[in-house]
C-alpha positions in Angstrom: 77.4 45.8 131.4 77.8 48.0 134.4 78.9 51.6 133.7 78.8 52.7 137.3 82.5 53.7 137.3 82.1 55.8 134.1 79.0 57.6 135.6 81.1 58.4 138.7 83.9 59.8 136.6 81.5 61.9 134.5 80.0 63.3 137.7 83.4 64.2 139.0 84.4 65.6 135.6 81.5 68.1 135.7 82.4 69.2 139.2 86.1 69.7 138.0 87.5 67.0 140.4 89.1 64.6 137.9 92.8 64.1 137.2 94.2 64.0 133.7 94.4 60.2 133.8 90.7 60.0 134.6 89.8 62.4 131.8 91.8 60.3 129.4 89.8 57.2 130.5 86.5 59.2 129.8 87.8 60.2 126.4 88.8 56.7 125.5 85.4 55.3 126.7 83.4 57.8 124.7 85.5 57.3 121.5 84.2 53.7 121.3 81.3 52.8 119.1 79.3 51.1 121.8 78.2 53.7 124.2 75.0 53.3 126.3 72.1 55.5 125.3 72.0 57.3 128.6 75.6 58.5 128.2 75.3 59.2 124.5 74.6 62.9 125.1 78.2 63.4 126.4 79.8 61.5 123.6 79.9 64.5 121.2 81.8 66.7 123.7 84.7 64.2 124.1 84.8 63.2 120.4 84.8 66.8 119.3 87.9 67.5 121.4 89.8 64.6 119.8 88.7 65.3 116.2 89.3 69.0 116.2 92.7 68.8 117.8 94.2 67.6 114.5 92.4 70.0 112.2 93.2 73.2 114.1 96.9 73.0 113.4 98.2 75.8 111.1 100.0 74.7 108.0 103.7 75.3 107.3 102.9 77.8 104.5 100.6 79.9 106.8 103.3 82.6 107.3 104.0 82.9 103.6 100.3 83.2 102.7 99.7 85.9 105.4 102.8 87.9 104.3 101.7 87.8 100.6 98.2 89.1 101.6 99.7 92.1 103.6 101.9 93.5 100.8 103.9 95.7 103.2 105.2 98.9 101.5 108.9 99.8 101.4 110.1 101.8 104.3 110.2 105.6 103.8 113.6 107.2 103.9 114.0 110.5 105.6 114.9 113.4 103.3 116.7 116.7 104.1 114.6 119.7 103.1 116.6 122.9 102.4 115.3 126.4 103.0 115.1 126.9 99.3 112.7 124.0 98.9 110.6 125.2 101.8 110.3 128.7 100.3 109.7 127.5 96.7 105.9 128.1 96.9 106.5 131.6 98.1 108.9 132.3 95.2 106.4 131.0 92.7 103.6 133.2 94.2 105.9 136.2 94.1 106.7 135.5 90.4 103.0 135.2 89.6 102.2 138.5 91.3 105.1 140.2 89.4 103.9 138.9 86.1 100.3 140.1 86.8 101.4 143.6 87.8 103.6 143.9 84.7 100.8 142.8 82.4 98.4 145.1 84.2 100.7 148.1 83.8 101.2 147.2 80.1 97.5 147.0 79.5 96.9 150.5 80.8 98.9 152.1 77.9 97.2 151.9 74.6 99.4 150.3 72.0 98.6 152.7 69.1 99.2 155.9 71.1 102.6 157.5 71.1 103.5 159.6 74.1 105.9 162.5 74.0 108.1 162.4 77.1 110.3 165.4 76.2 108.2 167.9 78.2 108.1 165.8 81.3 110.5 166.7 84.1 111.9 163.9 86.2 111.1 166.0 89.3 107.7 167.7 89.0 107.2 171.0 90.7 104.9 170.5 93.7 104.3 174.2 94.8 105.0 177.8 93.8 106.9 180.2 96.0 109.9 180.2 98.2 111.7 176.9 98.7 111.6 175.6 102.3 115.2 174.4 101.9 116.4 177.8 101.0 115.2 179.3 104.2 116.8 176.8 106.4 120.0 178.1 108.1 122.0 175.0 107.4 121.2 175.4 103.7 122.1 179.1 103.8 125.4 178.3 105.5 126.2 175.7 102.9 125.2 178.0 100.1 127.5 180.8 101.5 130.4 178.5 101.7 129.9 177.4 98.1 129.7 181.0 97.0 126.1 180.7 95.8 123.5 183.3 96.6 120.1 182.3 97.8 117.3 183.3 95.5 115.1 184.8 98.2 116.0 186.6 101.4 115.7 184.5 104.5 112.9 185.1 106.9 113.6 187.6 109.8 113.0 184.9 112.5 115.8 182.8 111.2 118.4 185.6 111.2 117.9 186.4 114.9 
């Protein structure tokens, strides 16, 4: 049998000059069982294309399988955060500091010792001598208006 036409088509096929009809002729020829030994090396290329076209199709349940693998989490909803919620860590830190200071002050006083607070004045005396406020002219004027006498005489520089 003469396969001259098939050889010409295969040469044109490798050059990229064949039409779709001529390519279909080559596919049909190589899908037969009786192919000459010299053209047998090209048979697998044309059969592969025909055989794999049917197996590469995705199944109908492909989308469902893929979505079950993904396990997409629920969308996150936006929340409104108030100023109180933002400052809550600061409030907690301030409370801890206040508790620690209170406990520290309480630990400084021994529990068995009793302290007599009757001798303690709420305003301790810081110095001895003439009060600075008594030498001030505004204080002297206010004392004179209230009919109180100053305890010490004002300095000579103030009276001038």
